[in-house]
C-alpha positions in Angstrom: -101.9 87.3 -16.6 -102.1 84.6 -19.2 -102.1 87.1 -22.1 -98.9 88.7 -20.8 -97.3 85.4 -20.3 -98.1 84.4 -23.9 -96.7 87.6 -25.2 -93.4 87.1 -23.3 -93.3 83.5 -24.4 -93.7 84.5 -28.1 -91.1 87.3 -27.7 -88.6 84.9 -26.1 -89.3 82.3 -28.9 -88.7 85.0 -31.5 -85.5 86.1 -29.8 -84.3 82.5 -29.7 -85.1 82.0 -33.4 -83.2 85.1 -34.3 -80.2 84.0 -32.2 -80.2 80.6 -33.9 -80.5 82.1 -37.4 -77.7 84.6 -36.7 -75.4 81.8 -35.5 -76.0 79.9 -38.7 -75.4 82.9 -40.8 -72.1 83.7 -38.9 -71.0 80.1 -39.3 -71.8 80.2 -43.0 -69.8 83.5 -43.4 -66.9 82.1 -41.5 -66.8 78.9 -43.6 -67.0 81.0 -46.8 -64.2 83.2 -45.7 -62.1 80.1 -44.8 -62.8 78.7 -48.3 -61.7 81.9 -50.0 -58.5 82.1 -47.9 -57.7 78.5 -48.8 -58.4 79.1 -52.5 -56.0 82.1 -52.3 -53.3 80.1 -50.7 -53.8 77.3 -53.3 -53.5 79.8 -56.1 -50.3 81.2 -54.6 -48.7 77.8 -54.5 -49.8 77.0 -58.1 -48.3 80.3 -59.2 -45.1 79.3 -57.4 -45.1 75.9 -59.2 -45.5 77.7 -62.5 -42.7 80.1 -61.8 -40.4 77.2 -60.8 -41.2 75.3 -64.0 -40.7 78.4 -66.1 -37.4 79.2 -64.4 -36.3 75.5 -65.0 -37.0 75.4 -68.7 -36.6 79.0 -69.7 -33.7 80.2 -67.5 -32.1 76.8 -66.9 -32.4 77.1 -63.1 -32.0 73.9 -61.2 -35.4 72.8 -59.6 -35.5 69.5 -57.8 -38.3 67.0 -58.3 -38.7 66.8 -54.6 -39.5 70.5 -54.4 -42.1 70.2 -57.1 -43.6 67.1 -55.4 -43.8 69.0 -52.1 -45.6 71.8 -53.8 -48.0 69.5 -55.5 -48.7 67.8 -52.1 -49.3 71.2 -50.6 -51.9 72.0 -53.3 -53.6 68.6 -52.7 -53.9 69.4 -49.0 -55.5 72.8 -49.8 -57.9 71.1 -52.1 -58.8 68.5 -49.4 -59.4 71.3 -46.8 -61.5 73.3 -49.4 -63.6 70.2 -50.1 -64.2 69.5 -46.4 -65.1 73.2 -45.8 -67.5 73.2 -48.7 -69.2 70.0 -47.4 -69.5 71.6 -44.0 -71.0 74.7 -45.6 -73.5 72.5 -47.6 -74.4 70.8 -44.4 -75.6 74.1 -43.0 -78.0 74.5 -45.9 -80.7 72.2 -44.4 -84.4 72.8 -44.3 -84.9 76.0 -42.2 -87.8 74.3 -40.4 -85.7 71.3 -39.5 -85.1 70.7 -35.8 -81.8 71.9 -34.3 -80.6 68.3 -33.8 -81.2 67.6 -37.5 -79.2 70.7 -38.6 -76.4 69.8 -36.2 -76.3 66.3 -37.7 -76.2 67.6 -41.2 -73.4 69.9 -40.3 -71.5 67.0 -38.8 -71.8 65.0 -42.1 -74.8 62.8 -41.2 -76.2 61.1 -44.3 -79.6 59.4 -44.3 -79.8 55.9 -45.9 -81.8 56.3 -49.2 -85.3 54.8 -48.7 -84.9 54.4 -44.9 -87.2 56.5 -42.7 -87.7 56.7 -38.9 -90.6 54.5 -37.9 -91.8 57.2 -35.4 -91.7 60.4 -37.4 -91.1 59.3 -41.0 -88.0 61.6 -41.3 -85.2 60.3 -43.6 -82.8 58.3 -41.3 -79.6 56.4 -41.4 -80.0 52.6 -41.1 -76.7 52.3 -39.3 -77.6 54.7 -36.5 -79.4 53.8 -33.3 -81.5 57.0 -32.9 -83.4 59.3 -35.2 -81.8 62.8 -35.4 -85.3 64.4 -36.0 -87.3 62.9 -33.1 -84.8 60.9 -31.0 -86.8 57.7 -31.5 -85.1 54.3 -31.6 -84.3 53.1 -35.1 -83.2 49.6 -34.0 -86.1 48.4 -31.8 -88.5 45.7 -33.1 -92.0 45.0 -31.9 -90.7 42.8 -29.1 -88.6 45.7 -27.8 -85.3 44.0 -28.6 -82.7 44.7 -31.1 -83.4 44.7 -34.9 -80.5 42.4 -35.4 -82.6 39.5 -34.1 -80.1 37.8 -31.8 -81.5 39.3 -28.7 -78.1 40.8 -27.7 -77.9 44.6 -27.3 -74.7 45.5 -29.1 -73.1 48.9 -29.5 -74.3 50.6 -32.7 -72.7 53.6 -34.3 -74.5 56.8 -33.2 
């Protein structure tokens, strides 16, 4: 019976891995599509700005500064959304062998502190966080079991 159980366990693990990978791929495709859509909208507004400026100087049409400023703000908003979507997409491109928690943290914008590692698993960690995203170990405990800040008070730390 142990062999059959091992086979089912391996099959279930394989199915779970495929499911996780397909979700990552779908999320990546969705973000790429969103970026392309935002780029197209940004381009359309830039073309509209160009047409307004052309009409103003070539045809003598009246174009208000407020309208141009509003269009420029619209382009800036598209650029901001595009940048955020690209950062999110880049966050998905973590080590394929990384734990799911580490991938989720990367997708959420988690940035490790350069040169700081988890004392438990040696994974790159953020010195401002309380727990390691790779193993869940405490990043703030000292040998005495109290806070790393040294005052003995447990204070809330950004997670």
